[in-house]
C-alpha positions as CSV (number, residue, x, y, z in Angstrom):
1,M,140.6,118.3,160.0
2,P,140.0,122.2,161.9
3,G,138.4,124.7,159.3
4,L,138.8,128.3,158.9
5,R,136.9,130.5,157.0
6,L,138.7,132.8,153.8
7,E,137.7,135.9,152.9
8,I,138.6,137.6,149.8
9,Y,138.4,141.3,149.6
10,R,139.4,143.7,146.7
11,H,139.2,147.7,147.7
12,D,137.9,146.8,150.8
13,R,134.9,145.0,149.4
14,L,134.3,141.2,149.7
15,V,134.5,139.4,146.4
16,H,134.4,135.7,147.7
17,A,134.4,134.0,151.2
18,D,134.4,130.3,151.9
19,E,134.8,127.7,154.6
20,I,137.8,125.2,154.2
21,H,138.7,121.9,156.1
22,R,141.8,120.9,154.2
23,P,144.7,122.4,152.2
24,V,143.9,124.7,149.8
25,E,146.7,126.4,146.9
26,L,146.0,130.0,146.1
27,G,147.4,130.9,142.8
28,R,146.5,133.1,139.3
29,Q,144.7,131.6,136.4
30,Q,146.3,129.3,134.5
31,A,144.1,130.0,131.4
32,P,141.8,132.7,130.6
33,R,138.6,131.0,130.8
34,E,139.4,129.8,134.2
35,P,137.1,130.8,136.4
36,L,138.2,133.3,139.3
37,F,137.6,132.4,142.8
38,H,136.3,128.5,141.6
39,S,137.3,126.1,143.9
40,Q,138.7,122.5,142.0
41,P,139.3,119.5,144.2
42,G,142.8,118.1,144.2
43,A,144.7,115.3,145.6
44,S,146.6,116.5,148.4
45,A,145.1,119.9,148.1
46,D,142.2,121.9,146.5
47,R,143.1,124.9,144.1
48,L,141.5,128.6,144.5
49,V,142.1,130.9,141.5
50,V,142.9,134.5,143.7
51,A,143.9,136.9,140.6
52,P,143.7,136.9,136.7
53,I,146.2,135.5,134.3
54,E,147.4,139.5,133.9
55,E,148.4,139.7,137.7
56,R,152.1,138.8,137.2
57,T,152.6,139.4,141.0
58,V,150.9,136.4,141.6
59,S,152.6,133.0,140.6
60,R,150.2,130.3,139.2
61,R,150.9,128.4,142.3
62,H,151.1,130.8,144.6
63,L,150.4,129.9,148.4
64,L,149.2,126.9,150.5
65,V,147.1,127.4,153.5
66,E,146.7,124.6,155.6
67,P,144.4,124.8,159.0
68,L,146.2,123.5,161.7
69,T,143.8,124.1,164.9
70,F,140.7,126.3,165.1
71,D,142.8,129.2,165.4
72,R,146.4,128.6,164.0
73,L,146.8,127.9,160.1
74,R,150.2,127.2,158.1
75,I,151.0,129.0,155.3
76,T,154.1,127.8,152.4
77,N,155.6,129.7,149.4
78,L,155.0,127.4,146.5
79,T,156.5,130.0,143.9
80,D,159.7,129.2,142.4
81,K,161.6,132.2,142.3
82,G,159.4,135.3,144.4
83,T,158.9,135.9,147.9
84,V,155.5,136.4,149.7
85,Q,155.0,139.5,152.2
86,L,154.2,138.6,155.7
87,D,153.9,141.1,158.1
88,D,157.3,142.5,158.3
89,L,158.9,138.8,157.3
90,L,159.3,137.8,153.7
91,M,159.0,134.4,153.0
92,E,161.7,132.4,150.1
93,P,160.4,130.1,147.8
94,G,159.5,126.8,149.6
95,A,159.4,128.7,153.1
96,T,156.6,127.7,155.7
97,R,155.2,130.0,158.6
98,E,152.5,128.9,161.1
99,L,150.1,132.0,162.0
100,D,147.4,133.1,164.5
101,M,143.9,133.8,163.4
102,P,142.2,135.9,162.1
103,Y,145.3,137.2,159.8
104,Q,145.3,138.8,156.3
105,L,147.9,139.2,153.5
106,N,148.1,140.6,150.3
107,V,147.7,138.9,147.3
108,G,148.1,140.9,144.2
109,D,145.2,143.6,144.3
110,Y,143.6,141.5,146.9
111,Q,143.6,140.7,150.5
112,V,142.9,137.7,151.7
113,R,142.0,137.1,155.5
114,F,141.6,134.1,157.2
115,V,139.2,133.9,160.1
116,P,138.5,131.0,162.6
117,V,135.4,129.0,162.0
118,Q,132.9,129.5,164.9
119,E,131.9,126.2,166.1
120,A,130.2,127.1,169.7
121,T,126.6,128.4,169.5
122,V,125.7,131.8,169.2
123,N,124.8,134.1,172.5
124,L,122.5,136.3,171.6
125,R,123.6,138.7,174.5
126,T,127.2,138.0,174.9
127,P,129.0,141.0,176.3
128,P,132.1,142.1,174.9
129,S,135.6,141.1,176.1
130,T,137.1,143.4,178.7
131,E,140.2,143.5,176.6
132,E,138.4,145.5,174.0
133,S,138.7,149.1,173.4
134,P,135.8,151.3,174.6
135,L,136.2,152.5,170.6
136,I,135.6,149.4,168.6
137,K,136.6,149.4,164.7
138,S,134.5,146.5,163.2
139,E,136.0,144.3,160.8
140,L,133.7,142.9,158.1
141,L,131.9,140.4,159.7
142,S,130.5,137.1,159.0
143,V,127.5,135.7,160.1
144,P,128.6,131.7,161.5
145,L,126.3,129.0,160.7
146,V,123.7,128.3,163.6
147,D,122.2,125.2,164.4
148,L,118.5,126.1,165.7
149,A,118.5,122.5,167.0
150,L,121.5,123.7,169.6
151,L,119.7,126.9,170.9
152,G,117.5,127.7,173.5
153,P,113.7,128.5,172.7
154,H,114.1,131.9,173.2
155,Q,117.4,132.3,171.2
156,S,115.6,130.4,168.4
157,E,112.4,132.8,168.6
158,S,114.7,136.1,168.5
159,L,116.8,134.5,165.8
160,L,113.7,134.0,163.6
161,A,112.2,137.0,164.5
162,W,115.7,139.1,163.1
163,L,115.7,137.2,160.0
164,Q,112.1,138.1,159.3
165,E,112.6,141.4,159.9
166,I,115.7,141.7,158.1
167,T,113.7,140.1,154.9
168,V,110.9,142.2,155.1
169,L,113.5,145.4,154.7
170,L,115.2,143.6,152.5
171,Q,112.1,143.4,150.4
172,S,111.0,146.4,150.7
173,A,114.1,147.9,149.4
174,A,113.1,146.1,145.9
175,H,110.1,148.1,145.4
176,S,109.3,151.1,147.3
177,E,111.2,153.6,149.4
178,D,109.8,153.3,153.0
179,F,112.7,150.9,153.8
180,F,114.4,154.1,155.2
181,Q,111.8,154.4,157.7
182,R,112.0,150.1,158.2
183,A,115.7,150.2,159.0
184,A,115.3,153.2,161.1
185,A,112.7,151.1,163.0
186,A,114.9,148.0,162.9
187,V,117.7,149.5,164.8
188,V,115.5,149.8,167.7
189,K,113.1,146.5,167.4
190,L,116.0,144.3,166.8
191,V,119.0,145.7,168.2
192,G,117.7,146.8,171.1
193,L,118.4,150.3,171.1
194,D,116.5,153.4,172.2
195,T,117.1,155.6,168.9
196,G,117.6,154.4,165.4
197,R,118.3,156.8,162.4
198,V,119.2,156.6,158.7
199,L,121.6,159.6,157.2
200,L,122.8,159.9,153.9
201,Y,126.1,162.2,153.6
202,E,125.8,165.1,151.4
203,E,128.0,167.9,150.3
204,N,126.6,170.3,153.3
205,G,127.3,167.4,155.5
206,W,125.1,164.5,157.3
207,Q,120.9,164.4,156.9
208,T,118.8,162.3,158.7
209,I,116.0,160.9,156.5
210,A,114.4,158.4,158.7
211,S,114.0,158.1,162.4
212,S,112.2,156.0,165.0
213,T,112.1,156.0,168.9
214,R,111.4,153.2,171.3
215,T,107.6,153.9,172.4
216,Q,108.0,152.6,175.7
217,A,111.2,154.3,176.8
218,V,110.7,157.3,179.5
219,A,112.4,159.8,177.6
220,C,113.9,159.6,173.9
221,P,115.1,162.7,172.9
222,V,115.4,161.9,169.1
223,Q,115.6,165.4,167.7
224,R,119.1,165.5,169.9
225,E,121.8,165.6,166.6
226,P,124.0,162.4,166.6
227,S,127.8,162.4,167.0
228,H,129.5,163.9,164.3
229,R,132.4,162.8,165.6
230,M,131.3,159.1,165.4
231,L,130.1,159.6,161.8
232,E,132.9,160.9,160.4
233,N,135.3,158.5,162.1
234,M,133.0,155.8,160.9
235,R,133.1,157.6,157.2
236,T,136.8,157.9,157.1
237,Q,137.4,154.3,158.1
238,R,134.6,152.7,156.7
239,R,133.8,150.4,159.7
240,T,131.5,150.0,161.6
241,M,131.9,152.4,165.3
242,T,130.8,151.5,168.6
243,R,131.2,153.5,171.9
244,Q,129.9,152.6,175.2
245,G,130.9,151.3,179.0
246,T,133.5,153.3,180.4
247,G,133.9,155.0,176.7
248,M,131.4,157.3,177.5
249,S,132.8,158.7,180.9
250,N,134.1,161.8,179.6
251,A,131.7,162.1,176.3
252,R,130.4,166.0,176.1
253,G,127.8,167.4,173.5
254,S,125.3,165.0,172.0
255,L,126.7,162.2,173.7
256,M,126.0,163.7,177.0
257,D,123.0,161.7,178.0
258,V,124.2,158.6,175.7
259,E,124.9,154.9,177.3
260,A,126.0,153.7,174.2
261,V,126.1,154.3,170.6
262,V,126.5,152.6,167.0
263,V,127.2,153.5,163.5
264,S,127.2,151.5,160.2
265,P,128.7,152.4,157.2
266,I,126.2,152.1,154.1
267,V,128.2,152.1,151.0
268,D,127.3,152.2,147.2
269,R,128.5,149.8,144.5
270,D,132.0,151.4,144.4
271,G,132.3,151.0,147.9
272,E,132.0,154.4,149.2
273,V,130.7,155.3,152.2
274,I,127.4,157.7,151.3
275,G,125.4,157.1,154.3
276,A,124.6,155.6,158.1
277,L,122.9,153.6,160.1
278,Y,123.0,155.2,163.4
279,G,121.3,153.9,166.7
280,D,122.2,154.7,170.3
281,R,120.9,153.8,174.2
282,V,120.0,157.1,176.1
283,R,121.0,157.0,179.8
284,G,117.5,155.8,181.8
285,A,115.6,156.0,178.6
286,S,114.4,152.2,179.3
287,P,115.2,150.7,182.6
288,T,114.8,147.0,180.9
289,A,117.1,147.6,178.1
290,A,120.5,146.1,178.4
291,P,123.4,148.5,178.7
292,E,125.9,146.6,176.0
293,I,125.8,146.7,172.8
294,T,127.3,143.2,171.5
295,H,129.0,141.1,169.1
296,A,125.6,139.8,167.3
297,D,124.6,143.8,167.7
298,V,127.0,144.9,165.3
299,L,126.6,142.0,162.9
300,L,123.0,143.1,162.9
301,M,123.7,146.5,162.0
302,E,126.0,145.8,159.2
303,T,123.4,143.6,157.9
304,L,120.4,146.4,157.9
305,A,123.0,148.8,156.7
306,C,123.5,146.8,153.7
307,G,120.3,146.4,152.8
308,V,120.0,149.9,152.8
309,G,122.8,150.2,150.6
310,A,121.1,147.4,148.1
311,G,117.8,149.9,148.4
312,L,119.8,153.2,147.5
313,A,121.3,151.4,144.7
314,R,118.0,149.9,143.7
315,L,116.2,153.2,143.7
316,E,119.2,154.8,141.7
317,Q,119.2,152.0,138.9
318,E,115.4,152.4,139.2
319,H,115.5,156.3,138.2
320,A,118.4,156.0,135.9
321,A,115.8,153.6,134.2
322,I,112.9,155.8,134.1
323,E,115.5,158.6,132.5
324,A,116.7,156.5,130.3
325,Q,113.2,155.5,129.4
326,V,112.0,158.6,128.8
327,R,115.1,159.9,126.9
328,F,115.0,156.6,124.5
329,E,111.2,157.5,124.1
330,Q,112.1,160.7,122.4
331,F,113.5,159.0,119.6
332,F,112.4,155.1,119.7
333,T,109.0,153.6,119.8
334,P,108.0,152.7,123.6
335,E,108.7,149.2,122.8
336,L,112.0,149.8,121.2
337,A,113.0,152.0,124.3
338,K,112.2,149.2,126.4
339,Q,114.1,146.8,124.4
340,L,117.1,149.3,124.4
341,M,117.2,149.7,128.3
342,V,117.2,145.4,128.5
343,D,120.0,145.5,126.1
344,P,121.6,148.9,125.3
345,N,124.7,147.4,123.5
346,L,122.2,147.6,120.3
347,L,123.1,151.4,120.6
348,A,127.2,150.4,119.8
349,G,128.4,151.7,116.6
350,R,128.1,149.4,113.2
351,D,127.9,149.5,109.7
352,T,124.0,148.4,108.5
353,D,121.5,148.7,105.8
354,V,119.0,151.2,106.7
355,T,116.5,153.8,105.1
356,L,116.7,157.1,105.7
357,L,113.7,159.6,105.8
358,F,114.5,163.3,105.5
359,C,111.0,165.5,105.5
360,D,111.8,169.5,105.3
361,I,108.9,172.1,105.6
362,R,108.1,174.3,102.5
363,G,108.5,178.4,102.9
364,F,109.9,178.0,106.4
365,S,111.5,181.5,106.4
366,G,108.4,183.3,105.0
367,I,106.1,181.7,107.7
368,S,108.2,182.3,110.2
369,E,107.9,186.2,109.3
370,R,104.9,186.5,109.2
371,L,104.0,184.6,112.6
372,G,106.9,185.8,115.3
373,A,109.0,184.0,117.2
374,A,106.4,182.9,119.6
375,G,103.8,181.7,116.8
376,T,106.6,180.0,114.9
377,M,107.4,178.2,117.6
378,Q,103.9,176.5,118.3
379,W,103.6,176.1,114.7
380,I,106.7,174.0,114.1
381,N,106.1,171.9,117.4
382,D,102.6,171.1,115.8
383,V,103.7,169.6,112.2
384,L,106.8,168.3,113.8
385,G,105.0,166.4,116.6
386,T,102.5,165.3,114.2
387,L,105.1,164.1,111.4
388,S,107.1,162.2,114.1
389,E,104.1,160.3,115.4
390,C,103.3,159.1,112.0
391,V,107.0,158.0,111.9
392,L,106.6,156.0,115.3
393,R,103.4,154.2,114.2
394,H,105.4,152.9,111.5
395,Q,108.2,151.7,114.1
396,G,110.8,154.2,112.7
397,V,113.6,156.0,114.7
398,L,113.5,159.7,115.1
399,V,117.2,160.5,114.7
400,D,117.2,164.7,114.6
401,Y,115.4,168.1,114.3
402,I,117.3,170.7,112.2
403,G,115.6,173.5,112.3
404,D,112.3,172.9,110.0
405,E,113.6,169.8,108.8
406,M,112.9,166.0,110.7
407,I,115.0,163.1,110.0
408,A,114.0,159.8,110.7
409,M,115.8,156.2,109.9
410,W,114.4,152.3,110.0
411,G,116.7,149.2,110.1
412,A,118.3,150.2,113.1
413,P,119.0,149.7,116.2
414,V,117.4,146.7,115.7
415,E,117.1,145.0,112.4
416,Q,114.0,145.4,110.2
417,P,113.8,143.2,107.0
418,D,111.3,145.6,105.3
419,H,112.8,148.9,106.6
420,A,112.5,150.6,103.4
421,R,108.6,149.2,103.2
422,L,108.3,150.8,106.6
423,A,109.6,154.5,105.5
424,C,107.3,154.3,102.6
425,R,104.3,153.9,104.5
426,A,105.6,156.7,107.1
427,A,106.2,159.2,104.1
428,V,102.6,158.3,103.0
429,E,101.3,159.0,106.2
430,I,102.7,161.9,106.7
431,W,101.5,163.4,103.1
432,Q,98.1,162.2,103.7
433,T,98.3,163.8,107.2
434,M,99.2,167.8,105.9
435,P,95.8,168.7,104.8
436,Q,95.1,168.4,108.7
437,I,97.6,170.4,109.6
438,S,96.9,173.0,106.7
439,Q,93.4,173.4,107.7
440,R,94.6,173.9,111.4
441,W,96.6,177.0,110.3
442,Q,95.0,178.1,107.7
443,E,93.4,181.2,108.8
444,R,96.8,182.2,110.8
445,L,99.1,181.4,107.9
446,G,96.9,182.2,105.0
447,A,98.7,179.3,102.8
448,E,98.7,175.6,103.1
449,T,101.4,173.7,105.0
450,R,103.7,171.8,102.5
451,V,106.4,169.1,103.0
452,G,108.8,167.9,100.9
453,I,110.4,164.3,101.7
454,G,113.2,162.5,100.5
455,I,114.1,158.7,100.8
456,N,116.9,156.6,100.4
457,T,118.1,153.2,101.3
458,G,121.8,151.7,101.7
459,L,124.8,151.2,104.1
460,A,125.4,153.4,106.9
461,R,127.4,153.6,110.1
462,V,124.9,153.8,113.0
463,G,125.7,154.9,116.5
464,N,125.7,157.4,119.0
465,I,126.4,160.6,116.7
466,G,126.4,162.8,119.3
467,S,129.0,163.0,122.2
468,Q,129.6,161.8,125.9
469,R,127.3,164.6,126.9
470,K,124.5,164.6,124.6
471,F,123.3,161.7,123.0
472,K,122.0,161.1,119.6
473,Y,121.3,157.9,117.8
474,G,121.8,158.5,114.0
475,A,123.7,157.5,111.1
476,L,126.2,158.9,109.1
477,G,127.8,158.0,105.7
478,N,127.0,159.0,102.0
479,T,123.7,157.3,102.4
480,V,122.6,160.3,104.7
481,N,124.2,162.8,102.7
482,L,122.4,161.3,99.3
483,C,118.9,161.4,101.2
484,S,119.2,165.1,102.3
485,R,119.7,166.1,98.3
486,V,117.1,163.8,97.3
487,Q,114.4,165.5,100.0
488,G,116.0,169.1,98.1
489,A,115.2,167.7,94.7
490,T,111.7,167.7,95.4
491,K,111.8,171.3,95.2
492,Y,113.2,171.1,91.5
493,L,111.1,168.1,90.3
494,Q,107.9,169.9,91.7
495,T,106.8,166.7,93.5
496,G,106.4,165.9,97.2
497,I,107.9,162.4,98.0
498,L,111.1,161.1,95.8
499,L,113.0,158.0,96.5
500,T,116.3,156.8,95.0
501,A,116.6,153.0,92.8
502,Q,117.8,151.4,96.2
503,T,114.7,152.2,98.1
504,R,112.6,151.3,95.2
505,A,114.0,148.1,94.7
506,R,112.8,146.6,97.8
507,L,109.4,147.7,97.5
508,D,106.2,145.7,95.9
509,E,103.1,146.5,94.0
510,S,101.3,148.4,96.3
511,F,103.1,151.2,96.1
512,A,102.2,153.9,93.3
513,V,105.4,155.0,91.9
514,R,107.0,156.1,88.7
515,R,110.6,156.9,87.4
516,L,110.9,160.4,87.2
517,C,114.7,161.3,85.6
518,Q,118.6,160.6,86.6
519,A,119.9,163.2,88.3
520,R,123.4,164.3,90.0
521,V,122.8,166.1,92.9
522,V,125.4,168.9,94.9
523,N,128.7,167.2,96.1
524,I,127.8,163.4,94.9
525,A,129.7,162.6,91.7
526,E,127.8,159.8,91.3
527,P,124.3,160.1,89.2
528,V,121.1,159.0,91.1
529,T,117.9,157.7,89.4
530,L,114.6,159.2,90.9
531,F,111.2,158.0,91.6
532,E,108.1,159.7,92.6
533,L,106.0,158.2,95.5
534,K,102.2,158.8,95.2
535,A,100.1,158.9,98.5
536,S,96.9,159.3,97.1
537,P,97.3,158.0,93.1
538,G,93.6,158.1,92.1
539,E,92.1,155.9,89.0
540,T,94.0,158.0,86.4
541,W,97.6,157.3,87.9
542,A,98.4,154.6,85.9
543,E,97.4,156.5,82.4
544,L,99.8,159.3,84.1
545,C,102.8,156.8,84.6
546,Q,102.5,155.1,81.1
547,R,102.3,158.5,79.1
548,Y,105.5,159.9,81.0
549,E,107.4,157.1,81.1
550,E,107.1,157.3,76.8
551,A,107.9,160.6,77.4
552,L,111.0,160.1,79.1
553,D,112.5,157.2,77.2
554,E,112.0,159.3,74.0
555,F,113.6,162.5,75.7
556,D,116.7,159.9,77.2
557,R,117.5,158.8,73.4
558,Q,117.5,162.3,72.3
559,H,114.5,162.8,70.9
560,C,113.2,165.6,72.0
561,E,110.9,166.8,69.7
562,Q,109.0,163.6,70.3
563,A,109.2,163.8,74.0
564,M,107.5,167.4,73.7
565,S,104.6,166.0,71.8
566,L,104.3,163.4,74.3
567,L,104.2,166.3,76.9
568,R,101.9,169.0,75.6
569,D,99.3,166.0,75.2
570,L,99.9,164.7,78.6
571,L,99.4,168.1,80.2
572,N,96.4,168.8,78.2
573,K,95.0,166.1,80.8
574,F,96.9,166.5,84.0
575,P,97.9,170.4,83.6
576,D,99.0,170.5,87.5
577,D,101.4,167.4,87.0
578,G,105.0,169.1,87.8
579,P,107.4,166.5,86.7
580,S,105.8,166.6,83.3
581,L,106.1,170.2,83.5
582,V,109.7,170.0,84.6
583,L,110.4,167.5,82.0
584,L,109.1,169.6,79.0
585,S,111.0,172.6,80.5
586,R,114.1,170.3,80.0
587,A,113.2,169.1,76.4
588,V,112.9,172.4,74.9
589,P,115.8,174.3,75.0
590,L,117.8,170.6,73.9
591,R,115.7,170.2,71.0
592,D,118.1,172.1,68.6
593,C,120.8,170.6,70.6
594,V,124.0,169.5,67.9
595,G,125.8,166.3,68.6
596,E,124.5,164.0,71.9
597,F,123.6,165.4,75.3
598,S,123.5,163.5,78.9
599,P,120.2,162.9,79.8
600,V,121.5,163.3,83.7
601,W,120.3,166.7,84.9
602,E,122.7,168.4,86.8
603,L,120.6,170.0,89.7
604,P,121.3,173.5,90.5
605,G,121.1,173.4,93.9
606,K,120.8,171.3,97.2
């Protein structure tokens, strides 16, 4: 049976092409999982799905297409009730019609085109038909299969040279920007024109970004402007345009000395024209050059234009990837940033178990007043920059900077089973780094730089907590709010790093931790048990913890006199222990308390 080439377009972009030699049935999906454009063999006819299941204007069994001769086909309406529009004719259900090819019809949102299969060998220099208009609007053309054994030696060598040059162009497009110049040179070398240009369409019009000239040409003024009329016709019609022969008899302006011109569109992934591949042959420039632009030349121009479009798309992806990596590496470790570029779905909003860390610089307002705006900016950049490196070294995410406060998170966007431990390790390093920061700024500040750190673990909603205009990856929920309050509690408990019980439960004995109190923080009803994390515990840490715990137990049992006695003895040996001083100050006014009291401390502020 004769064959035909079936091409399917959507929004003027080719989405499927196949060669058929037996009847084929076109229709929409019968089930959601049935693949689009997948050919399924059948007894009397193959089946090709050309529309999704939700496309109700296309039946499951819509059309039957049968090749008849080299340039004719038969179409049958297979629908039970629907009609099929063919030009100005409506085909009723069951109706059949024979048509000449090439032929195009609409099937839902798709355009289906039938093209004769080229059985003859390719003549690399076949002149255009005398019936062709001097201004040719080229369809999206397909290169027929060629048996090299049937070609002459010269034709085979030419075809192989074309393929080699096109391969080099496409490969260069994948990794460098020199494909613009390669494409312009290919217009001259492969298509046999005197000049070649690559142009991009911008707001202020067409801009030439690469050009090439035939070296052996007698005179090739590449500075001559390309034909803007040809470019605009190509852009509006989104098709390859050629002009030559008698069509050049009335040429004026930039085409006055030109024998032939061809321009092919460069399109982006959405099918919009963003550039042009332009070539022309100058009258008398190259006496040996053939004057006509052939069907094969048009094919080559379109292939080269596709290569440039692919290269531009790749460059756009590479630039976007670099921008994304730079943006991600502001918040994430370089390793995590690369992972997120590969799988951005990791940033989708979800509920997950995380550990938050809030770190606030103490005395910011007073220091800022002394340093002034410029000095404050230098100081805060140094402090927050150093602390951020501690977070990243322990695989944390930098969520935000709010004035003099840094917020970090572990456990998302990728799972970290030990996220509480990582957060506490980062807190310890931050605390141990503070003396170095203080030393750098001691002379200008006249005081040490101090911070307070709060850490909490729990369920939170993580994802983009910014907006469509400004990306900010972080967490929302009570876990976050409580962590902020815990950081504020360090001021009242006169200590550096505080943990909640939820975080403490995730740590092993390698961390120096002691229970300090139960507290109720501002705007959160449930009391929270707070623990101190000591960055540099020293040899007496175990004794301090034991004696403080004894005093705390007496206080919780309302034995304030006993608690006070234990705390006085403790402070004789550890006079600088802030939490012991705080607990003593709480016990003194309650020693004469009549009746029961709650051991939960109502914190006076944030």
